[in-house]
C-alpha positions, 0 to 999 in steps of 0.5 A: 446166302448165309449158312443158316438160310441154307440150313433151313432150306435143307431141313424144310426141303428134306422134310417136305420130300421125306413126307411126300416120299413116305406117304407112297408107302402104302402101295407096298401093302398090294404085293408084287414088290421085290425086296430090292425095291423095298430096301431101296425105299427104306434107304431113301427114306432114312437118307432124306430123314437124316438130311432133314435132321442134320439141317435142323441141327445146324439151326441149333448150334448148342444141341448140335455141338453135344450130338455131333462127333468132334470132327464134324462139329464145324458147321460147314462139314455138317452142312456138306453131310446134310447135302450128301445125305439128300443127294443119296436119298435122290440117287436111291429114289432114282434107282428105285424108280428105275427098278420099278420101271424095268419090272413094270415095263421091261417085257417088250413082247406085244399082246397081239402076237 
């Protein structure tokens, strides 16, 4: 598989995850959400958006050469940054879900006691 196809997959995959991830943001309106959860949510949205942007920039090499710093102009390095950003988004999302699970299900006391 060549770099263009992988970049397209990264851009589309990152965009879809970003869309799905950002559509659940309405739940924050209902309260009961900690500041850590909100910070993790925002950081994961930024990471997925960055991964999608980097994947899209790889498909337009002329635009990428003007916007990207000199040390990251190699297409392989740009792709690695996109993958790293996507992985960071996955890790942040996992930590956020763990935080929610601990908050919601952390109390082990029985209601019958």
